[in-house]
C-alpha positions in Angstrom: 17.5 218.4 22.5 17.9 215.3 24.7 18.6 213.1 21.6 22.2 214.2 21.3 24.9 212.0 22.8 27.3 213.4 25.3 30.6 212.3 23.6 32.7 214.1 26.2 32.2 211.3 28.7 33.1 208.7 26.1 36.2 210.5 25.0 37.5 210.9 28.6 36.7 207.3 29.6 39.7 205.6 31.2 40.1 202.0 29.8 42.7 201.2 32.6 39.8 201.0 35.1 38.3 198.0 33.3 38.8 194.6 34.9 40.7 191.9 32.9 38.6 188.8 32.2 39.4 185.5 30.7 37.6 184.7 27.6 35.4 181.6 27.8 33.9 180.0 24.7 30.8 177.9 24.9 30.6 175.5 22.1 27.4 174.0 20.9 27.0 170.2 21.3 27.4 168.1 18.2 24.5 166.3 16.6 26.0 163.0 17.9 26.0 164.3 21.4 22.4 165.4 21.4 21.3 162.0 19.9 23.2 160.2 22.7 21.5 162.4 25.3 18.1 161.7 23.8 18.7 158.0 23.8 19.9 158.0 27.4 16.8 160.0 28.5 14.5 157.5 26.6 16.2 154.5 28.2 15.8 156.0 31.7 12.0 156.4 31.4 9.9 154.0 33.4 8.1 151.3 31.4 4.4 150.8 31.8 2.2 152.4 34.5 3.2 152.9 38.0 1.7 150.7 40.7 -1.2 152.6 42.2 -1.1 153.5 45.9 -4.3 152.8 47.8 -4.8 154.6 51.1 -7.3 153.1 53.5 -9.1 155.3 56.0 -9.1 154.0 59.5 -12.5 152.6 60.6 -13.8 154.1 63.8 
């Protein structure tokens, strides 16, 4: 059957061929950090409505 694993390849795998990598940990931001980011985003939003731009077509 095709469902059986070929353990021969796993047993003969050479770990020496693997590349060494540095471990990098990504930490989640704290609750305080996310609150500060939210506040800075809110303070950067423009107030009110933008000034409308009126395009005039040239008169021929």
